[in-house]
N, C-alpha and C positions, 0 to 999 in steps of 0.2 A: 368627693371621693375623701375618706377616710383613710388618712397614714398613721404608720408608727412615727414617732418623734425621732430624729436623729441622736445616734449617741456617740458620735464622734467628737464631739464638742469639748471644750476643757472649762475648769471650773473658776479659770484667772479672771475673767474680764469682770470690771468694777463699772456701775451703771453711773453716768453723768449727772453730775449736781448730787453725790451721795450724802454730802449733808443737810441739804436741803429734803431731800427724798424720806430719810431717815427721821426729820423732826415733823414732817406731815405724817409719816407712818406711825409715830407715838403719838401724834393728837387723834390719829384716828382709833388706834388698838384701845390708848387706854388704860387703868390699872395696873394690875399685874403685869400685861405683856410689854406694857409701856418702859415698865423696870426692865424687862429682860432684852430689850432691844436697844436700848440706850447706850450710845458709842459704838452703836455697832455699823457696819457699812452696808449698803445694800450692792450683791452682785448680782452678776446674770450667769444664772447655775442651768446647765444642760436638763431639758426636761426628763432626761433618760436617769438623769442621776438621782430623781427626788420620787418620791415612794409614798402612801398612805401606808400608816402603821395597821397591819392586816388581822394580826394577834387579836383573838377574839375578845380579851379583854381590856382592848387597847383603840380599838376602833373606834371613831371621831362617832359621837350622839347623831349627828346630821345623816339622816340615811343618803345615800347616795351610792348606787353601784358601783364596779370597779370597770373602767373601759372594758374591758372584754366580756361582762357580763351587758354591759349596754350595745355592742356591736360586736355582730356575730357574722362570719363572711364577707363583711363589709356592710352589712344590713341591719338597720335600728331592729333589737328585738320588739315585736309590737308590744308588749306592755309599756316599754320605754320611748315609745315614736316620739311623744310629746318631749321629755325630758330631753332626749338626744337632741332635737329640734333647738331646744333651747338653748343646750350646752355647745352646736355648733357657732350660734349666734354669738354667743360669751367667746367662744376660741375666736371667731373673725374679728372682732373688739378687740381683743387682746394683742392682736397682730399689728392692727393701727398704732395704738397705746395702753401697757398695761398702767393703771391709775395706782394703785395699791400693791406693794410686792407681796407675797405669802412669806408666812416665817417656817422655817426648817430647823431643823437639828441631827447631828452626827447621826446615823444610823445602817441597819442595814434591813434587807428585805427579803425571805425567802422566796416570795412571789414574783421581784425584781430583781434579778443578781445583782444589775448593773447597779442598784441604787446606792449612792453614796450618803444620802438626807432622806429623815422621815418629815411626813408633813406634821404641824402645829396648828397651824392655821393657813387654809387655802385649798384644801381639797379639791373643790368646787373649779378655783379656776387653775388648778394643774389636771383634773382631767378633761377641762375643757381646751388646753393646751394640748393634751396630747391628743384629743380627737381632730383637731386639725393641723396637725404635725409641727405644729411650733416649736422650735428648737431650744428657746431658751427662755426661760422666765426671770423675772428682778425678784429676789428672794433675799432674807436676812437669814442668816444661821444664827442662832442662839445657842445656849447649854443645854444637853437635855434636860424635862423638867421631870419633876417626880410625879408621879400616877395623879395626886390630888390636885396637884399644879396645873398638868394636863388637862384632866375634866374640866374645873374652874374656869382655866381660860377659854376653853371651846365652847363651854357654855355660856361664860359672858358674853364672847365673840357673836355665838350666833343668836343670843336671846331677843334682841332688838329687833332682829330680823322679821318679816314679814311673814317668809315660808316656814319658819322655825315651827314644827308642831308640837303638841300637847305629849304625843307618842315617843316622839325625840328627847322631849323632857323628863319622861319617867324613865326610859333608860338613863340620861345625867344621874337621876338620882340614885339609879342602881351600880352604875360605875362609881361614882363618888363612895356611896358605903364599902364598895369594895376597896376602892384605894386608900381611904380609912381603917382598912382593916376588920370589916363589919362593925364598923361603928354606931351608937345606936342613932336612929332617923333623927331625932333630937338633933346631931351633932352635924347630919347633913342637912338640914334644914337651916340652922347658923349659917354652914358656908354657902348655901344658895341664897338667904336671906328671903326663905318664904316661909309660909305660915305653917301648922301642921293641916288644917283644913285643905288647904291647895295641895300640900303633900299627897294626901289622902286621895284626894281628887284622881290626881294623876296615876297613882300606882294601881286604881282599879282598872285602870288601860290593861293591867299586865296578865289581865284575864285572857285575853287574845291567843291564839296561839302565834308561834315567833313568825308563822307565814301573815296570817291577819296583823301582825304586828306592823311588818314589812308594807302591809297595801294601806293602811290607815296611814302611817308615816308618808308614803307617796301621793295619796289624796291629799295630804296637809289639812289632814281632818283633827278638829280639837275637841277636847273634853266634851265641852258642853253639846256638841254636835251629835257626838256619837254614845250621849248618856244612854239613851234608850237600849240602845243599841249591847253597850255590853252589862247592862243589866238585866237585859233578858239572858245573856247569857250564862253571866253568874247566879239565877236564880233558876237555871235548867228551863226556863220558858220556851228557848230554840236552841238547836244542835248548832255544833260547828260549821256543819253542812249547811244550815240554814244562814247562817253568819256569812259564809260563803259566798251565799247567792246573793246576799244584800248588800256587801261590797264589792262585788264584780257588779250589779247594778249603778252601784252608785259612782263606779268609774265610768260608765256610759255615760251618766248624767253629767258628770264632770267633762267628760270627752266633748261634748255639744255643746256644754253650756260657755265652753273656754275657748272655742272656735276663734271668736273673733274679740277676744280680750284688747284694749288698748296698749300699746307697751310705754315703758317712761324713761327718762334719761338720767344720768348722774354718776353711774357706778358702772365697773365691768356686769355686777351683778343686775344691773336695770337696763339691760341694752337687750333682753330676749322678750319672747312671747309671753312669759310670764303664765304660762299653762299652770306651774307649780307652786305661783307665789302665795295665793289664799283663794282655797278651795272654794268654788261658787254653791257649795251644800251648804244647809240650813240643816238646822234641830229637827224642825218640823217634820221635813222632807225623809227624815231619817226615820223619824218617828210613825212617819205614814206608812214606810215600808216594814219596818218592825210589827205594826199591827196588823196589816194584809199576812205578814207572815203567819203571826200568831191564830189569825183567823184559818188561815190556811192550813196548820198544824192541828187544830182544833176539829177541822171537818175530815181532815184525813187521818185521824189519827185510828188506830184499831183500837175498838171497845172490848174489855174484858167480858169471855161470856159468862151471862149467869151461871150461878153455881150448880145448879139444875142439871144444865145441858151434858155436862161432861159424863155423867151418872148414866144420865139418858143413853149417849152413846154406846157407853158400854154396855148397857143393858142390851138394846139393840143387836150389837154386831155379836152377844154369846148370843142370843136369840136364833141369828142367821147363821152360824156354827152348828146350832147344836141340831139346826132342821136339815143343814147340809149334811151332819153325821148319820142323822135319822133316815135318811131319803132309800136306803138299800133296805133299811129294815120295814118299809111300810108293810111290805106284802104279809108281813107275819102276823100282823093286828086282828083281833078278833071283830067280828059286826060291831059289837058293842063300843070298841075304842076306835075304831074308824070312826063313826058317827058325833065320840066325843071330841076327838081331834080332828074332825071337819068344823064342827061350831067353833073349835078354838081359833084357828086357822082363818075361819070366815069374817070373824069378829075382828081380828089383827089386819085382814085386808081391808075392812072398812074403816078401820083407826086411822090406817097407814093412806088410805085414799084423802080422808080429812086432812090431814096433815099435812102432806103435798099439797091438796089445794090451798089450804090459807097460807102459805109458802109462797106458792105462786102469785096469789093475791099480795101480797108484803113486796114483792120484788116488782109488780105493775105497778104498784104506787111507788115505791121509792124510783123507779124509772121516771114516772110522770113528774116528779117533784123536782127533776135535777132540769 
């Protein structure tokens, strides 16, 4: 049963063996984050007093919906069933033992009014704790980072994780560019120690719509796996609706292939079924789906009518209108005019019958070839 964490706890309790725990956390995080948490203590903080930063330009790059988006009326949202199952397993392991603290800094949240701290590192563990109703989390409180520090720390923290996707890396690139006040891409590449070619590859994935980007991130698809997909979208070979259909099919494939994946052990992040760790989709699978969609688009595409057909339609319609107007006046015609008009109408009738017979013959041939 999913419950909200208790909010009545206070922020005062210090975790045992604080110095050893901080040392272990420093070794785990390394880099810039190590400098931030040095000489800090690990505290047991109420989960209700912690929140992710939900501001659009400050959200962590790693895609993870909020708890209320994952579970509605006590039931996992169908799209996130496997993810919720993994988080619940992670939450149960946190109840037994939390190996690494999360890192937070003082701040408030409009979405979570009780929050006194915002998450710098550890939103996944916080979400898992929230879902299982764990009241406290071990956390290190640091000074608020600058936007560039935040993006860099979160990128480095996630970069070596197996489930960190290229879509999330592309988001990180844009976030860093914004954090650096729209600095040139060369500076962003330097911050991430990334080549220009790699940066360009990742940014091509931004051709997907925001909803498609979230789906690609949720499926943990890498750029090489979906290259044919975003290439077909950028070139106009496939429509956005067709892309949605392919992504839906990929989700079904992932669900089918991931149901029996083995589990690993070692950290809180490795105790769950790992539906979302690495996508079982490969590039050839995506390429086949794209090729199939292209063929379907070609066979169902509306062929532009030949240039002579619209004028013929107009001429026939004008003739029909003229005949309609002439019907009341036919009785006033002379015998010679009657014979002349009757011959013309007879010729028109013969040609009309021949045209209709040919059209029917073409329809029969098309139906027999399907």
